[in-house]
C-alpha positions in Angstrom: 0.1 -0.1 0.0 1.4 3.4 -0.9 2.1 5.6 2.0 0.0 8.6 2.4 2.7 10.5 4.2 3.1 11.0 8.0 -0.3 11.1 9.7 -0.3 13.4 12.8 -2.8 12.0 15.3 -4.2 13.1 18.5 -5.5 10.8 21.2 -8.5 12.2 23.3 -9.8 10.2 26.3 -10.5 11.0 29.8 -8.9 7.5 30.9 -5.1 7.6 30.9 -5.1 3.7 30.4 -7.2 3.9 27.3 -4.9 6.7 25.8 -2.0 4.5 26.6 -3.5 1.5 24.8 -4.1 3.6 21.6 -0.6 5.1 21.8 0.9 1.5 22.0 -1.2 0.3 19.1 0.1 3.2 17.0 3.8 3.0 18.1 4.7 0.5 15.5 3.2 2.2 12.6 5.8 4.4 10.8 3.2 6.3 9.1 1.5 7.8 12.3 3.0 10.2 14.7 1.1 10.9 17.9 1.2 14.7 18.1 -0.7 15.1 21.4 -3.1 13.6 23.9 -5.9 15.2 25.7 -8.1 14.1 28.7 -11.2 16.3 28.4 -13.3 18.2 25.8 -12.0 21.8 26.3 -8.3 20.8 26.1 -9.1 18.6 23.1 -10.6 21.4 21.2 -7.7 23.7 22.0 -5.4 21.1 20.9 -7.1 20.4 17.7 -7.4 23.9 16.8 -3.7 24.5 17.5 -2.1 21.4 15.9 -4.6 20.8 13.1 -4.0 17.1 13.1 -4.9 14.9 10.4 -6.7 12.1 12.6 -8.2 12.2 16.1 -9.2 9.1 18.2 -12.0 10.8 20.1 -13.9 9.5 23.2 -17.5 10.5 23.5 -18.2 10.9 27.2 -15.7 13.3 28.8 -15.7 15.9 31.5 -17.1 19.4 30.5 -17.6 18.8 26.8 -18.3 15.5 25.1 -16.8 14.3 21.8 -19.8 15.5 19.8 -19.6 18.9 21.1 -15.9 19.1 20.4 -16.7 18.4 16.7 -19.6 20.8 16.6 -17.3 23.7 18.0 -14.8 23.3 14.9 -15.4 25.0 11.6 -16.2 22.4 8.8 -12.8 23.2 7.2 -10.9 22.4 10.2 -12.5 19.1 11.0 -9.9 16.2 11.1 -10.8 12.6 10.2 -12.4 11.3 13.5 -12.5 7.8 14.8 -14.8 7.6 18.0 -13.5 5.2 20.7 -16.2 4.7 23.4 -17.7 2.0 25.7 -21.2 2.9 24.7 -22.8 1.5 21.5 -25.8 3.9 21.8 -23.8 6.7 20.2 -23.0 4.7 17.0 -25.7 6.2 14.8 -25.0 9.8 15.8 -21.3 9.3 15.1 -22.0 8.4 11.6 -24.4 11.2 11.1 -21.5 13.6 12.0 -19.4 11.8 9.4 -17.0 10.0 11.8 -14.8 7.6 9.8 -15.2 4.6 12.3 -16.7 3.8 15.7 -14.6 1.6 18.1 -16.6 0.1 20.8 -14.4 -0.8 23.9 -13.0 -3.2 24.4 -11.7 -3.8 20.9 -9.1 -6.1 19.7 -6.1 -5.2 17.7 -7.5 -6.4 14.4 -10.5 -4.2 14.9 -8.2 -1.2 15.6 -6.0 -1.7 12.6 -9.0 -2.2 10.5 -10.3 1.3 11.3 -6.8 2.8 10.9 -6.4 1.3 7.5 -9.7 3.0 6.7 -8.5 6.2 7.9 -5.2 6.0 5.9 -7.3 5.4 2.8 -9.5 8.4 3.5 -6.6 10.5 4.1 -4.8 9.4 1.0 -7.7 10.2 -1.2 -8.1 13.5 0.5 -4.5 14.6 -0.1 -4.6 13.5 -3.6 -7.9 15.4 -4.2 -6.3 18.6 -2.8 -3.2 18.2 -4.9 -5.3 17.6 -7.9 -7.1 20.7 -7.4 -4.1 22.8 -6.9 -2.6 21.2 -10.1 -5.8 22.0 -12.1 -5.7 25.6 -10.8 -2.2 25.9 -12.2 -3.2 24.2 -15.4 -6.1 26.7 -15.8 -4.0 29.7 -15.1 -0.8 28.8 -17.2 -1.6 25.8 -19.3 -5.0 26.4 -20.7 -4.8 29.2 -23.5 -8.5 29.8 -22.9 -8.0 30.3 -19.2 -4.8 32.3 -19.0 -5.1 35.5 -17.0 -8.1 37.2 -15.7 -10.6 39.2 -17.5 -9.9 42.8 -17.2 -12.5 45.2 -16.0 -15.4 45.5 -18.5 -14.3 42.5 -20.6 -16.5 39.4 -21.2 -15.8 36.6 -18.8 -14.6 33.2 -20.1 -17.5 30.8 -21.3 -19.4 29.5 -18.4 -18.2 32.3 -16.1 -15.0 33.0 -14.4 -16.0 31.2 -11.3 -17.0 28.0 -13.2 -14.0 25.7 -14.1 -14.0 24.0 -17.4 -12.5 20.8 -16.0 -12.5 18.8 -12.8 -9.5 16.9 -11.5 -10.7 13.4 -10.3 -8.6 10.8 -8.8 -9.1 7.5 -10.5 -7.1 4.7 -9.0 -3.4 5.6 -9.4 -4.0 8.5 -11.8 -5.7 11.8 -12.0 -8.3 12.4 -14.7 -9.1 15.9 -15.8 -12.5 15.7 -16.9 -14.3 18.4 -19.0 -17.5 19.6 -17.5 -19.1 19.3 -20.8 -18.6 15.5 -20.8 -20.5 15.0 -17.6 -24.0 13.4 -17.9 -24.8 13.6 -14.2 -23.8 13.4 -10.8 -25.1 11.5 -7.7 -24.2 11.8 -4.0 -22.3 8.7 -2.6 -21.7 9.2 1.2 -18.7 11.4 1.5 -18.1 11.5 -2.3 -19.8 12.2 -5.5 -20.1 9.7 -8.3 -19.7 11.5 -11.7 -21.1 9.7 -14.7 -19.5 10.8 -18.0 -19.5 9.0 -21.4 -20.5 5.7 -20.0 -17.8 5.8 -17.2 -18.3 6.6 -13.6 -15.6 8.5 -11.5 -15.8 8.6 -7.5 -14.8 12.0 -6.4 -14.2 13.2 -2.9 -16.4 16.3 -2.7 -19.7 17.2 -1.3 -22.8 17.8 -3.7 -23.2 21.3 -2.5 -19.6 22.0 -3.3 -19.7 20.4 -6.7 -23.0 22.3 -7.5 -21.4 25.6 -6.5 -18.6 25.1 -9.1 -20.8 24.1 -12.0 -22.6 26.5 -14.3 -26.2 26.7 -13.4 -26.9 27.5 -17.1 -25.6 24.1 -18.0 -26.3 22.0 -14.9 -29.5 21.6 -12.8 -30.0 19.9 -9.4 -33.2 17.7 -9.6 -32.8 16.1 -6.2 -30.8 16.5 -3.1 -28.6 13.5 -4.5 -28.7 14.2 -8.2 -27.4 16.9 -10.5 -27.8 16.6 -14.3 -26.3 18.2 -17.5 -29.2 20.0 -19.1 -27.9 19.2 -22.7 -28.1 15.4 -21.7 -31.8 15.4 -20.8 -33.5 13.6 -23.6 -37.2 13.7 -22.1 -39.3 14.2 -19.1 -41.8 11.5 -18.0 -44.8 11.5 -15.8 -44.6 8.6 -13.4 -47.9 7.9 -11.6 -50.0 10.9 -10.7 -47.4 13.2 -9.3 -43.9 11.9 -10.0 -41.6 13.3 -12.7 -38.7 11.3 -14.2 -35.8 12.7 -16.2 -34.5 10.4 -19.0 -30.9 11.2 -20.2 -29.4 10.5 -23.5 -27.4 7.6 -22.0 -30.6 5.9 -20.9 -30.3 6.7 -17.1 -33.7 7.6 -15.6 -33.7 9.9 -12.5 -36.6 10.8 -10.3 -37.1 14.7 -9.9 -37.9 16.0 -6.4 -41.0 18.0 -6.1 -39.2 20.8 -4.8 -36.9 20.9 -7.9 -39.5 20.5 -10.6 -40.0 24.1 -11.4 -36.2 24.3 -12.4 -37.1 22.0 -15.4 -40.1 24.0 -16.4 -38.0 26.0 -19.1 -37.4 22.6 -20.8 -41.1 22.0 -21.4 
């Protein structure tokens, strides 16, 4: 497995023995460095804000501030990858609702711990590759793409699609980065922490939220028809009425997607 680079971890638990157990399990892993430990919520919050770790092993029940309150106190852009470690199974559903990577129920064995750690490494590897790809794409758009060089001067016409809408998306596909033209995209669907981008008969898993992707795309070309689906207007072949009240979008490639009632009027211009 390719190394994702050093992972800076913070261990948060109000029980010293629990912190020591996690520290010992991480000691033999050359990819992980324990940057700090905390025994309560407020100190954990201060430590995470100060050190900006990649990964946090986070207890739920702690003095003064629990693990969920720690996460809620951090801006979305500063949230590290989180593995909850707790003796109580009743918090599991809420842990995944706040997008925790895993939930370790004490007492856990070494195999279960390392399984969670492998998952965290994969998540961080993909995250770092995505960040690198976006920076590379920005450079390509600024210097390598003749149509995107420079910025429009005051009073000049913006590039096609608008200056704020990229012409291509950088998508990690296995061991390579695919630069996908937005014109090739048929539709996009939500997939947990990712989006699945369908283009030209292929699908690409991309680490980004639907809201973030939607904000980058030109609304003149793309329309959101459901909280979990965005379609390219040019790919819409027909609209069908299903039952008494449901509407379905049929794309040129054959995909049939249900339109949420709250989004139907966005398609009225196509009728």
